MDAnalysis code that builds the backbone (N, CA, C; Angstrom):
import MDAnalysis as mda
import numpy as np

u = mda.Universe.empty(648, n_residues=216, atom_resindex=np.repeat(np.arange(216), 3), trajectory=True)
u.add_TopologyAttr("name", ["N", "CA", "C"] * 216)
u.add_TopologyAttr("resid", np.arange(1, 217))
u.add_TopologyAttr("resname", ["MET", "ASN", "ALA", "PRO", "ALA", "SER", "ARG", "LEU", "PRO", "HIS", "GLN", "PRO", "PRO", "ALA", "PRO", "GLU", "ALA", "PHE", "SER", "LEU", "ARG", "ASP", "ALA", "ALA", "TRP", "HIS", "GLU", "ALA", "SER", "ILE", "GLY", "ARG", "ALA", "LEU", "GLN", "HIS", "TRP", "ASP", "GLY", "GLN", "SER", "ASP", "LEU", "TRP", "ILE", "PHE", "GLY", "TYR", "GLY", "SER", "LEU", "ILE", "TRP", "ARG", "PRO", "GLU", "PHE", "THR", "PHE", "LEU", "GLU", "ALA", "ARG", "ASP", "ALA", "ARG", "VAL", "HIS", "GLY", "TYR", "HIS", "ARG", "ALA", "LEU", "CYS", "LEU", "TRP", "SER", "ARG", "VAL", "ASN", "ARG", "GLY", "THR", "PRO", "GLU", "GLN", "PRO", "GLY", "LEU", "VAL", "PHE", "GLY", "LEU", "ASP", "VAL", "GLY", "GLY", "SER", "CYS", "ALA", "GLY", "ARG", "VAL", "PHE", "ARG", "ILE", "ALA", "GLY", "ALA", "GLN", "VAL", "PRO", "ASP", "ILE", "MET", "ARG", "ALA", "LEU", "TRP", "LYS", "ARG", "GLU", "MET", "PRO", "SER", "ALA", "ALA", "TYR", "ILE", "PRO", "ARG", "TRP", "LEU", "LYS", "CYS", "ARG", "THR", "PRO", "GLN", "GLY", "VAL", "VAL", "ARG", "GLY", "LEU", "VAL", "PHE", "THR", "MET", "ASN", "ARG", "ALA", "ASP", "ALA", "CYS", "TYR", "VAL", "PRO", "ASN", "LEU", "PRO", "LEU", "ASP", "HIS", "THR", "VAL", "ARG", "ILE", "ILE", "ARG", "GLN", "GLY", "HIS", "GLY", "ARG", "TYR", "GLY", "ALA", "CYS", "THR", "ASP", "TYR", "VAL", "LEU", "GLN", "THR", "ALA", "GLN", "ALA", "LEU", "GLU", "ALA", "VAL", "GLY", "ILE", "ILE", "ASP", "HIS", "GLN", "LEU", "ARG", "ALA", "ILE", "ALA", "ARG", "ALA", "LEU", "GLN", "HIS", "THR", "GLU", "SER", "PRO", "SER", "LEU"])
u.atoms.positions = np.array([
    [-17.635, 2.600, 1.492],
    [-19.029, 3.647, 2.633],
    [-18.409, 4.719, 3.200],
    [-18.540, 5.830, 3.935],
    [-18.201, 7.084, 4.843],
    [-18.601, 6.614, 5.890],
    [-17.370, 7.206, 6.878],
    [-17.586, 6.873, 8.423],
    [-18.786, 7.233, 9.611],
    [-19.164, 6.276, 9.774],
    [-20.518, 6.972, 10.752],
    [-19.995, 8.093, 11.190],
    [-21.109, 8.862, 11.413],
    [-20.971, 10.251, 12.353],
    [-20.480, 10.155, 13.293],
    [-20.705, 8.900, 14.060],
    [-20.455, 9.492, 15.481],
    [-19.308, 8.505, 15.945],
    [-18.572, 8.186, 15.133],
    [-16.726, 7.859, 15.130],
    [-16.307, 9.048, 14.467],
    [-15.244, 9.473, 15.585],
    [-14.446, 10.595, 15.410],
    [-13.160, 9.704, 14.260],
    [-12.852, 11.324, 13.466],
    [-12.044, 10.738, 11.885],
    [-10.892, 9.849, 12.538],
    [-10.039, 9.856, 13.739],
    [-8.783, 9.060, 13.914],
    [-9.111, 7.990, 14.388],
    [-10.150, 7.405, 14.549],
    [-10.959, 6.217, 15.397],
    [-11.107, 4.945, 13.965],
    [-9.972, 3.672, 14.361],
    [-11.051, 3.100, 13.295],
    [-12.203, 2.095, 13.573],
    [-12.782, 1.668, 12.348],
    [-14.275, 1.653, 12.391],
    [-14.652, 0.530, 12.636],
    [-15.790, -0.747, 13.232],
    [-15.982, -1.063, 14.661],
    [-15.832, -2.392, 13.732],
    [-15.140, -3.601, 14.475],
    [-14.487, -4.734, 13.448],
    [-15.491, -5.298, 12.802],
    [-16.771, -5.517, 13.228],
    [-17.562, -6.258, 12.140],
    [-18.176, -5.489, 10.661],
    [-17.580, -4.334, 10.952],
    [-17.605, -3.095, 9.417],
    [-16.551, -3.637, 8.401],
    [-15.603, -4.324, 8.494],
    [-14.895, -4.932, 7.987],
    [-14.974, -6.460, 7.436],
    [-14.947, -6.082, 6.615],
    [-15.312, -7.636, 5.469],
    [-14.130, -7.744, 4.203],
    [-14.109, -9.165, 4.210],
    [-12.980, -10.008, 3.066],
    [-13.284, -9.880, 2.068],
    [-12.650, -9.885, 0.872],
    [-13.390, -10.356, -0.673],
    [-12.917, -11.602, -0.540],
    [-13.593, -12.450, -1.465],
    [-13.453, -13.750, -1.752],
    [-12.830, -13.828, -3.455],
    [-12.680, -14.895, -3.722],
    [-11.988, -15.552, -4.756],
    [-12.719, -15.437, -6.205],
    [-14.027, -14.817, -6.552],
    [-14.742, -14.650, -7.151],
    [-14.696, -12.890, -7.222],
    [-14.801, -11.809, -6.094],
    [-14.443, -11.000, -6.327],
    [-13.023, -10.368, -6.780],
    [-12.237, -11.577, -6.419],
    [-10.897, -10.362, -6.320],
    [-11.071, -11.083, -8.245],
    [-10.940, -12.294, -8.952],
    [-11.247, -12.527, -10.258],
    [-11.942, -11.538, -11.246],
    [-13.256, -10.851, -10.869],
    [-13.771, -9.896, -11.505],
    [-13.004, -8.863, -11.495],
    [-12.629, -8.325, -9.968],
    [-11.850, -6.846, -10.228],
    [-10.083, -7.428, -11.095],
    [-9.494, -8.144, -10.927],
    [-8.323, -8.231, -11.688],
    [-9.024, -8.433, -13.786],
    [-10.051, -8.721, -13.862],
    [-10.833, -9.044, -14.837],
    [-10.960, -7.460, -15.329],
    [-11.232, -6.342, -14.351],
    [-11.853, -5.314, -14.985],
    [-9.864, -4.262, -15.278],
    [-9.507, -4.595, -14.385],
    [-7.832, -4.439, -14.208],
    [-7.257, -4.382, -15.737],
    [-7.431, -5.636, -16.675],
    [-6.365, -6.220, -17.450],
    [-7.652, -6.031, -18.583],
    [-9.046, -5.592, -18.562],
    [-9.872, -5.323, -19.499],
    [-8.880, -5.084, -21.300],
    [-7.933, -4.253, -20.580],
    [-7.261, -3.452, -22.262],
    [-5.783, -4.199, -22.221],
    [-5.583, -5.629, -21.384],
    [-4.172, -6.301, -22.075],
    [-5.129, -6.750, -23.186],
    [-3.777, -7.371, -24.225],
    [-3.819, -7.987, -25.345],
    [-3.203, -9.540, -24.848],
    [-2.979, -9.994, -23.414],
    [-2.845, -11.305, -23.360],
    [-1.685, -11.558, -23.187],
    [-0.893, -11.046, -23.699],
    [0.704, -11.343, -24.020],
    [1.661, -11.100, -23.974],
    [1.154, -9.215, -24.031],
    [2.351, -8.054, -23.374],
    [2.696, -8.170, -22.102],
    [3.728, -8.214, -21.452],
    [4.606, -7.272, -20.184],
    [3.719, -6.588, -19.771],
    [3.759, -5.879, -18.754],
    [2.847, -5.186, -18.009],
    [3.916, -5.024, -16.601],
    [3.996, -3.679, -16.532],
    [4.383, -2.912, -15.431],
    [3.254, -2.759, -13.765],
    [4.137, -2.960, -12.591],
    [4.116, -3.191, -11.567],
    [4.540, -2.094, -10.795],
    [3.738, -0.492, -10.220],
    [4.351, 0.099, -9.401],
    [4.729, -0.488, -7.595],
    [5.599, -0.033, -7.446],
    [5.695, -0.392, -6.219],
    [6.191, 1.023, -5.074],
    [5.547, 1.126, -4.165],
    [5.676, 2.348, -3.575],
    [5.918, 2.209, -1.754],
    [5.581, 0.565, -1.486],
    [6.148, 0.652, 0.245],
    [6.749, -1.009, 0.536],
    [5.927, -1.591, 0.490],
    [6.602, -3.256, 1.099],
    [7.148, -3.686, -0.443],
    [6.212, -3.288, -1.216],
    [6.110, -3.928, -2.591],
    [8.343, -3.932, -2.766],
    [8.398, -2.257, -2.799],
    [10.133, -2.338, -3.178],
    [10.627, -3.435, -2.660],
    [10.830, -3.987, -1.189],
    [11.684, -4.841, -0.788],
    [11.322, -6.652, -0.306],
    [9.595, -6.240, -1.129],
    [9.599, -8.234, -0.801],
    [8.259, -7.794, -1.832],
    [8.464, -8.077, -3.324],
    [7.687, -8.125, -4.284],
    [6.910, -9.728, -4.240],
    [7.692, -10.274, -4.110],
    [6.992, -11.867, -4.141],
    [6.628, -12.277, -5.207],
    [7.135, -11.695, -6.695],
    [6.982, -11.956, -7.993],
    [8.449, -12.010, -8.666],
    [8.460, -12.923, -9.588],
    [9.327, -12.619, -10.570],
    [9.422, -11.250, -11.265],
    [10.568, -11.206, -12.115],
    [9.867, -9.761, -13.056],
    [11.586, -9.779, -13.280],
    [11.518, -9.260, -14.809],
    [12.159, -8.912, -15.638],
    [12.931, -7.861, -15.724],
    [12.766, -6.603, -15.249],
    [13.678, -5.589, -14.586],
    [12.570, -5.077, -13.952],
    [13.359, -4.130, -12.853],
    [13.150, -2.940, -11.816],
    [13.738, -1.720, -12.615],
    [13.038, -0.625, -12.481],
    [13.275, 0.701, -11.983],
    [12.663, 1.342, -11.310],
    [13.600, 2.820, -10.738],
    [13.363, 4.170, -10.678],
    [12.084, 4.827, -11.126],
    [11.237, 4.685, -10.310],
    [9.994, 5.756, -11.077],
    [9.318, 6.825, -10.014],
    [8.807, 7.522, -10.682],
    [7.772, 8.194, -9.853],
    [6.342, 8.640, -10.701],
    [5.383, 8.134, -9.703],
    [3.835, 9.273, -10.348],
    [3.284, 10.055, -9.604],
    [2.501, 10.795, -10.293],
    [2.308, 12.113, -10.111],
    [0.910, 11.978, -9.908],
    [0.455, 12.836, -8.762],
    [-0.869, 13.114, -8.538],
    [-1.396, 12.399, -7.749],
    [0.030, 11.791, -6.713],
    [-0.933, 10.622, -5.572],
    [0.914, 11.283, -4.509],
    [0.709, 10.398, -3.469],
    [2.181, 10.426, -2.592],
    [1.577, 9.239, -1.321],
    [2.603, 8.529, -1.411],
    [2.840, 7.832, -0.141],
    [2.438, 8.535, 1.359],
    [1.321, 7.608, 1.914],
    [0.768, 7.889, 3.400],
    [0.526, 6.561, 3.921],
    [0.616, 6.859, 5.254],
    [0.616, 5.421, 5.995],
    [-1.368, 6.687, 6.805],
    [-2.044, 6.087, 5.740],
    [-3.083, 6.069, 5.631],
    [-4.828, 5.194, 5.451],
    [-3.669, 4.287, 5.831],
    [-5.030, 2.896, 5.732],
    [-4.913, 1.880, 7.053],
    [-6.307, 1.573, 7.986],
    [-5.991, 0.748, 9.413],
    [-6.047, -0.258, 8.792],
    [-4.767, -1.281, 8.629],
    [-4.835, -2.900, 8.356],
    [-5.200, -3.598, 9.601],
    [-6.279, -4.726, 8.858],
    [-7.031, -5.630, 9.925],
    [-6.402, -7.050, 9.568],
    [-5.412, -7.375, 8.376],
    [-5.396, -8.072, 8.141],
    [-3.648, -8.619, 8.108],
    [-3.196, -7.843, 7.009],
    [-1.795, -7.734, 6.323],
    [-0.923, -7.648, 8.028],
    [-1.159, -6.126, 8.721],
    [0.075, -5.826, 9.543],
    [-1.247, -5.623, 11.003],
    [-2.243, -6.224, 11.264],
    [-3.246, -5.749, 12.078],
    [-4.352, -6.758, 12.279],
    [-4.879, -6.452, 12.808],
    [-6.684, -7.419, 12.994],
    [-7.755, -6.419, 13.038],
    [-9.049, -6.596, 12.598],
    [-9.985, -6.046, 12.874],
    [-10.322, -5.819, 14.416],
    [-9.826, -6.334, 15.126],
    [-9.747, -5.743, 17.028],
    [-8.985, -4.629, 16.990],
    [-7.190, -4.965, 16.683],
    [-6.559, -3.883, 17.108],
    [-6.020, -3.535, 15.891],
    [-6.202, -3.053, 14.803],
    [-5.555, -2.563, 13.713],
    [-3.989, -1.856, 13.266],
    [-3.365, -2.083, 11.989],
    [-2.335, -1.345, 12.558],
    [-2.418, -0.358, 11.234],
    [-1.131, 0.128, 10.817],
    [-1.291, 0.668, 9.591],
    [-0.897, 0.348, 8.696],
    [-1.152, 0.917, 7.274],
    [0.119, 0.184, 5.954],
    [-0.217, 1.641, 5.102],
    [0.610, 1.582, 4.168],
    [0.664, 2.757, 3.043],
    [-0.196, 2.395, 2.232],
    [-0.927, 3.874, 1.517],
    [-1.413, 4.071, 0.291],
    [-1.332, 5.274, -0.554],
    [-1.586, 5.766, -1.473],
    [-1.034, 6.282, -2.612],
    [-2.391, 7.539, -2.114],
    [-2.300, 8.645, -1.869],
    [-3.375, 9.401, -1.125],
    [-2.954, 10.086, -2.519],
    [-4.448, 10.713, -2.408],
    [-4.236, 11.641, -3.656],
    [-3.399, 13.420, -3.731],
    [-2.825, 14.137, -4.400],
    [-2.139, 14.853, -4.165],
    [-0.594, 14.824, -4.217],
    [0.122, 15.954, -4.625],
    [1.463, 15.166, -4.556],
    [2.365, 14.306, -5.885],
    [3.557, 13.649, -5.550],
    [4.534, 12.733, -6.165],
    [4.547, 11.672, -5.361],
    [4.260, 10.839, -5.747],
    [5.282, 10.076, -5.215],
    [6.744, 8.862, -6.265],
    [7.878, 8.274, -5.637],
    [9.371, 7.599, -5.859],
    [8.538, 6.487, -5.174],
    [9.235, 5.479, -6.566],
    [9.210, 4.303, -5.947],
    [9.738, 3.075, -6.813],
    [9.296, 2.213, -7.609],
    [9.996, 1.619, -7.679],
    [9.305, 0.734, -8.677],
    [9.457, 0.544, -10.275],
    [8.505, -0.196, -11.028],
    [9.239, -1.785, -11.743],
    [7.889, -2.325, -12.095],
    [8.640, -4.061, -12.185],
    [7.860, -4.259, -13.273],
    [8.494, -5.274, -14.452],
    [8.089, -5.676, -15.225],
    [8.333, -7.025, -15.432],
    [6.895, -7.391, -15.851],
    [6.463, -8.687, -15.481],
    [5.944, -9.619, -16.748],
    [6.688, -10.412, -17.037],
    [6.255, -11.555, -18.388],
    [5.038, -11.661, -18.632],
    [4.347, -11.253, -20.195],
    [3.208, -11.719, -20.396],
    [3.000, -13.010, -19.472],
    [3.501, -14.073, -19.626],
    [3.212, -15.204, -20.102],
    [2.925, -15.863, -18.477],
    [3.341, -14.807, -17.311],
    [3.651, -14.882, -15.905],
    [2.024, -14.096, -15.127],
    [2.077, -13.348, -16.374],
    [0.505, -11.733, -15.801],
    [-0.726, -12.879, -14.453],
    [-1.295, -13.922, -15.557],
    [-2.383, -14.243, -14.667],
    [-2.038, -14.488, -13.116],
    [-1.104, -15.682, -13.231],
    [-0.522, -15.943, -11.526],
    [-0.285, -14.884, -10.762],
    [0.497, -13.922, -11.421],
    [1.032, -13.050, -10.175],
    [-0.406, -11.974, -9.852],
    [-0.663, -12.013, -11.358],
    [-2.326, -11.022, -10.222],
    [-3.126, -11.282, -9.664],
    [-3.098, -12.891, -9.652],
    [-3.959, -13.643, -8.316],
    [-2.943, -13.274, -7.206],
    [-1.985, -13.551, -6.853],
    [-1.545, -13.471, -5.958],
    [-1.005, -12.110, -5.329],
    [-0.849, -10.824, -6.451],
    [-0.640, -9.466, -5.700],
    [-2.245, -9.380, -5.508],
    [-3.801, -9.683, -6.090],
    [-4.327, -9.188, -4.994],
    [-4.853, -10.149, -3.856],
    [-4.435, -11.268, -3.551],
    [-4.772, -12.044, -2.627],
    [-3.840, -10.890, -1.665],
    [-2.993, -9.933, -1.738],
    [-1.977, -9.963, -0.787],
    [-1.997, -8.136, -0.495],
    [-2.430, -7.421, -1.541],
    [-2.768, -6.225, -1.759],
    [-4.351, -5.608, -1.609],
    [-5.055, -6.693, -1.991],
    [-6.857, -6.800, -2.033],
    [-7.451, -7.572, -1.415],
    [-7.347, -7.345, 0.039],
    [-8.158, -8.577, 0.583],
    [-9.617, -7.688, 0.908],
    [-9.642, -6.321, 0.753],
    [-10.992, -5.563, 0.907],
    [-10.878, -5.078, -0.571],
    [-11.239, -4.243, -0.373],
    [-11.643, -2.904, -1.717],
    [-11.162, -1.683, -1.409],
    [-9.764, -1.584, -0.247],
    [-9.513, -0.508, 0.277],
    [-8.584, 0.417, -0.754],
    [-8.272, -0.459, -1.904],
    [-7.094, 0.232, -2.911],
    [-8.094, 0.128, -4.072],
    [-7.713, 1.083, -5.130],
    [-8.403, 1.325, -6.604],
    [-7.407, 0.821, -7.378],
    [-7.114, -0.183, -8.596],
    [-5.856, -0.485, -8.737],
    [-6.624, 0.586, -10.479],
    [-5.075, 0.951, -10.531],
    [-5.213, 2.450, -11.991],
    [-4.067, 2.169, -12.730],
    [-3.886, 2.515, -13.969],
    [-2.829, 2.221, -14.439],
    [-2.345, 4.069, -14.817],
    [-1.007, 4.072, -14.016],
    [-0.803, 5.454, -14.324],
    [0.041, 5.373, -14.885],
    [1.068, 7.110, -15.054],
    [2.160, 6.797, -16.013],
    [3.517, 6.924, -14.791],
    [4.408, 6.171, -14.833],
    [5.156, 6.340, -14.539],
    [6.731, 6.371, -14.846],
    [7.474, 7.482, -14.354],
    [8.192, 8.399, -14.826],
    [9.812, 7.655, -14.519],
    [10.403, 6.699, -15.482],
    [11.736, 6.293, -15.056],
    [12.769, 6.896, -15.876],
    [14.230, 6.870, -15.594],
    [15.403, 7.404, -16.383],
    [15.015, 6.797, -17.624],
    [14.392, 5.946, -18.205],
    [14.878, 5.433, -19.232],
    [13.251, 5.886, -19.958],
    [12.414, 6.289, -19.696],
    [11.153, 6.873, -20.485],
    [9.532, 6.382, -19.626],
    [8.806, 7.026, -20.501],
    [7.593, 7.006, -18.775],
    [7.207, 5.532, -19.437],
    [6.463, 4.576, -18.693],
    [5.755, 3.593, -18.846],
    [4.632, 3.408, -18.445],
    [3.379, 2.415, -18.434],
    [2.016, 2.773, -17.638],
    [2.314, 1.662, -16.689],
    [2.219, 2.057, -15.487],
    [2.216, 0.631, -14.800],
    [1.052, 0.619, -13.426],
    [0.855, -0.815, -13.362],
    [-0.354, -0.778, -12.466],
    [0.223, -0.024, -11.082],
    [-0.861, 0.303, -10.528],
    [-0.827, 1.370, -8.841],
    [-1.984, 1.089, -8.233],
    [-1.686, 0.863, -7.299],
    [-3.114, 0.335, -5.920],
    [-3.006, 1.921, -5.502],
    [-3.724, 2.587, -5.650],
    [-3.829, 4.083, -4.996],
    [-5.144, 3.670, -4.200],
    [-5.410, 4.940, -2.782],
    [-5.896, 4.763, -1.884],
    [-7.611, 5.491, -2.577],
    [-8.240, 4.312, -1.607],
    [-10.124, 4.518, -1.953],
    [-9.970, 5.374, -0.993],
    [-10.517, 6.229, -1.391],
    [-10.976, 7.815, -0.558],
    [-12.443, 7.077, 0.004],
    [-13.299, 6.575, 0.072],
    [-14.854, 5.965, 0.064],
    [-14.823, 4.773, 1.296],
    [-13.582, 3.991, 1.514],
    [-13.286, 3.022, 2.211],
    [-13.950, 3.363, 3.175],
    [-13.701, 2.418, 4.504],
    [-14.202, 2.907, 5.949],
    [-13.165, 3.195, 6.772],
    [-11.831, 2.084, 6.267],
    [-11.053, 2.331, 6.988],
    [-9.995, 3.406, 5.951],
    [-10.149, 4.353, 5.485],
    [-9.526, 5.476, 5.007],
    [-8.755, 6.347, 6.313],
    [-7.650, 6.731, 6.416],
    [-7.690, 7.792, 7.993],
    [-6.720, 8.393, 7.376],
    [-6.687, 9.612, 6.871],
    [-5.670, 10.783, 6.106],
    [-5.504, 11.712, 7.616],
    [-4.499, 11.593, 7.147],
    [-3.610, 13.407, 8.507],
    [-3.734, 12.750, 9.883],
    [-3.520, 11.966, 10.170],
    [-2.879, 11.374, 11.852],
    [-1.767, 12.096, 11.711],
    [-1.698, 12.462, 13.143],
    [-0.637, 13.635, 13.994],
    [0.225, 12.025, 14.364],
    [1.505, 13.055, 14.177],
    [2.517, 11.754, 14.392],
    [2.639, 11.232, 15.529],
    [1.855, 11.386, 16.559],
    [2.350, 10.546, 18.067],
    [1.538, 9.230, 18.252],
    [-0.128, 9.674, 17.549],
    [-0.921, 8.885, 17.648],
    [-0.376, 7.620, 16.356],
    [0.053, 8.043, 15.121],
    [0.759, 7.523, 14.438],
    [1.437, 6.211, 14.848],
    [2.052, 7.196, 15.794],
    [3.495, 5.871, 15.763],
    [2.495, 5.037, 17.308],
    [1.630, 5.184, 17.810],
    [1.119, 4.226, 18.529],
    [0.219, 3.346, 17.859],
    [-0.137, 3.407, 16.984],
    [-0.843, 2.749, 16.326],
    [-0.294, 1.489, 15.347],
    [1.421, 1.876, 14.588],
    [1.962, 1.063, 14.100],
    [2.840, 0.471, 15.404],
    [2.694, 1.071, 16.952],
    [3.561, -0.210, 17.745],
    [2.303, -1.084, 17.534],
    [1.568, -1.418, 18.032],
    [0.405, -2.237, 18.854],
    [-0.069, -2.973, 17.150],
    [0.048, -2.822, 16.285],
    [-0.485, -3.477, 15.349],
    [0.470, -4.357, 14.963],
    [-0.472, -5.476, 14.470],
    [0.369, -7.055, 14.017],
    [-0.252, -7.839, 13.836],
    [0.242, -8.307, 12.124],
    [-0.900, -9.481, 11.406],
    [-0.459, -10.520, 11.040],
    [-0.817, -11.091, 9.564],
    [-0.750, -11.991, 9.337],
    [0.751, -11.666, 8.596],
    [1.424, -10.803, 8.105],
    [3.203, -10.530, 7.756],
    [3.871, -9.920, 8.555],
    [3.590, -10.270, 10.060],
    [3.782, -9.104, 11.316],
    [3.879, -8.149, 11.950],
    [4.495, -7.542, 12.561],
    [4.238, -6.378, 13.022],
    [4.337, -5.363, 12.267],
    [3.598, -4.471, 12.555],
    [3.611, -3.189, 11.914],
    [5.045, -1.771, 11.818],
    [5.983, -2.317, 12.959],
    [6.573, -1.822, 13.110],
    [7.607, -1.767, 11.952],
    [7.530, -2.935, 12.402],
    [8.885, -3.732, 11.193],
    [8.701, -3.522, 9.748],
    [7.022, -3.550, 9.359],
    [6.871, -3.251, 8.021],
    [7.152, -1.867, 7.521],
    [6.299, -1.303, 8.646],
    [7.372, 0.539, 8.064],
    [8.590, 1.131, 8.519],
    [9.350, 0.482, 8.705],
    [11.006, 0.564, 9.136],
    [11.353, -0.054, 8.217],
    [11.404, -1.001, 7.578],
    [11.491, -1.877, 6.254],
    [11.437, -1.153, 5.269],
    [10.514, -0.559, 4.945],
    [10.254, 0.275, 3.956],
    [10.687, 1.511, 3.833],
    [11.271, 2.428, 5.124],
    [11.669, 2.888, 4.930],
    [13.329, 3.255, 5.010],
    [13.418, 1.812, 5.085],
    [15.153, 1.800, 4.695],
    [15.223, 0.781, 3.762],
    [14.805, 0.390, 3.085],
    [14.426, 0.100, 1.527],
    [14.206, 1.432, 1.041],
    [13.598, 2.432, 1.356],
    [13.815, 3.386, 0.472],
    [14.923, 4.458, 0.116],
    [15.775, 4.346, 1.682],
    [16.940, 5.124, 1.979],
    [17.997, 4.080, 1.359],
    [18.287, 3.051, 0.828],
    [18.530, 2.081, 0.314],
    [18.735, 2.622, -1.398],
    [17.710, 3.016, -1.948],
    [17.732, 3.211, -3.046],
    [17.615, 4.636, -3.775],
    [17.781, 5.360, -2.282],
    [18.183, 6.918, -2.623],
    [16.920, 7.953, -2.816],
    [16.194, 7.105, -2.157],
    [14.801, 7.674, -2.149],
    [14.227, 8.665, -0.619],
    [14.529, 9.782, -0.494],
    [13.948, 10.716, 0.445],
    [12.687, 10.977, 0.794],
    [12.126, 10.715, 1.529],
    [10.701, 10.341, 2.154],
    [10.603, 11.271, 3.766],
    [10.412, 12.596, 3.685],
    [10.376, 12.765, 5.467],
    [9.793, 12.968, 5.765],
    [8.632, 12.587, 5.374],
    [7.710, 12.215, 6.544],
    [7.603, 10.848, 6.947],
    [8.196, 9.937, 5.798],
    [8.147, 9.072, 6.264],
    [9.586, 8.709, 7.359],
    [10.804, 9.631, 7.239],
    [11.428, 9.426, 8.091],
    [11.829, 9.903, 9.447],
    [10.604, 10.929, 9.910],
    [9.916, 11.337, 11.024],
    [9.591, 10.112, 11.677],
    [8.426, 9.308, 11.153],
    [7.868, 8.446, 11.715],
    [8.932, 7.586, 11.811],
    [10.007, 6.910, 11.409],
    [10.748, 5.734, 11.579],
    [11.522, 6.407, 12.885],
    [11.976, 7.397, 12.422],
    [12.855, 7.677, 13.993],
    [12.450, 8.230, 14.734],
    [10.744, 7.910, 15.091],
    [9.873, 8.481, 16.713],
    [9.552, 7.298, 17.015],
    [10.113, 6.057, 15.899],
    [9.313, 4.682, 16.298],
    [10.770, 4.242, 16.858],
    [11.985, 4.516, 16.247],
    [13.173, 4.088, 16.884],
    [13.918, 4.912, 18.203],
    [13.311, 5.327, 18.697],
    [13.402, 7.036, 19.727],
    [12.305, 7.149, 20.510],
    [10.976, 6.545, 20.477],
    [10.352, 6.732, 21.654],
    [9.628, 5.388, 22.566],
    [9.649, 5.130, 23.369],
    [9.081, 4.252, 24.124],
    [7.442, 4.317, 23.755],
    [7.257, 3.207, 23.211],
    [5.574, 2.928, 23.478],
    [4.446, 3.672, 25.112],
    [5.571, 3.257, 26.151],
    [4.647, 3.713, 28.046],
    [4.229, 5.054, 27.625],
    [5.312, 5.795, 26.751],
    [5.200, 6.983, 27.153],
    [4.579, 7.831, 25.810],
    [3.709, 7.221, 24.960],
    [2.678, 7.998, 24.245],
    [1.458, 8.161, 24.461],
])
């Protein structure tokens, strides 16, 4: 749904506007995502945020990869993983435009059902992402990978946040996976470690490291 007219663009929606998806919804969503899968072949999953440094699933192979048509951005209010409905943090989404460098992971066909259920529980507590199969360009060639792209129609989508506002929100966020600040800094460090340069994220990380929250 679209944000209410009375809410300013950079304000989170009211806590009561947030709802979790249940196991039945997850199973249906996974079924749609896997409708063309033959039930046996290995699959690829593209990571652009915490999946790079904490995939939490067994994989057979990992490659550097780039997806075109989307870019990494802290554009999603986090009300579970890195925040709460009352005090949300921010997490990464793949927003439309540009391209995104990340990592693509190959998972064994036999493990696909279990890995997908765990992945949906982690990445899809709500319907904020749209799972898509996109071309992932790697040094070894193009593979088609599962990519969680931003659902711009979701009420928790928040584009074009100013830097100071972004830093303040990150500092206040804390959810079931820990502090939002840790999430952002660990992602920035993981990208640098594999040679991925994200100038916008680097600026946010520097601000988090060198700016005290009371001055914001």
